[in-house]
C-alpha positions, 0 to 999 in steps of 0.5 A: 377178423379178416374175411376170405374176400379180403385175403383173396384181394390181398393175394391178387395184389401180391401177385401183381406186385411180384410180377412188377418186381420181376419186370424191373430186371429187364430195365436194370443191370442187376438180376432182381431187386430185393424186397426193400429195394422194390419198396423204396422204388415204389415209395419214390414213385409214389412221392412224384419226385419229392422223396428224400431218404429222411422222408423214406425213413420217417414213413411208418411203412419203413419203421422196422427198416434200418437207416443203413438198409434204406441208404443201401437200397437208394444206392443200389437203385441209383447205381442201376439207373432206376432213380436219380438224386438231385440237389434240393433247396438245402444243399445237404438234401438230395431229392429222389425221383424215378429216372424215365 
């Protein structure tokens, strides 16, 4: 059973993440990131410049998200200049990183 303290801690984390997601609007050309786009952005930041679409799709957190949805999120994040894609060791692979 989930305790009341765990639920309170979860609520605090949710409100911090929502505020952070709302702040991305200031740095991009689009009004607000969708939930999946924000999740992908956070995953890319967490991977420290080593994320690929394949690694995103293969992560258990995204197991219920379709490949096309992840690709669309990456495209949106690239177009809004929040992330960048560079060629990896394999020319077919693009490594995603946060654009700073």
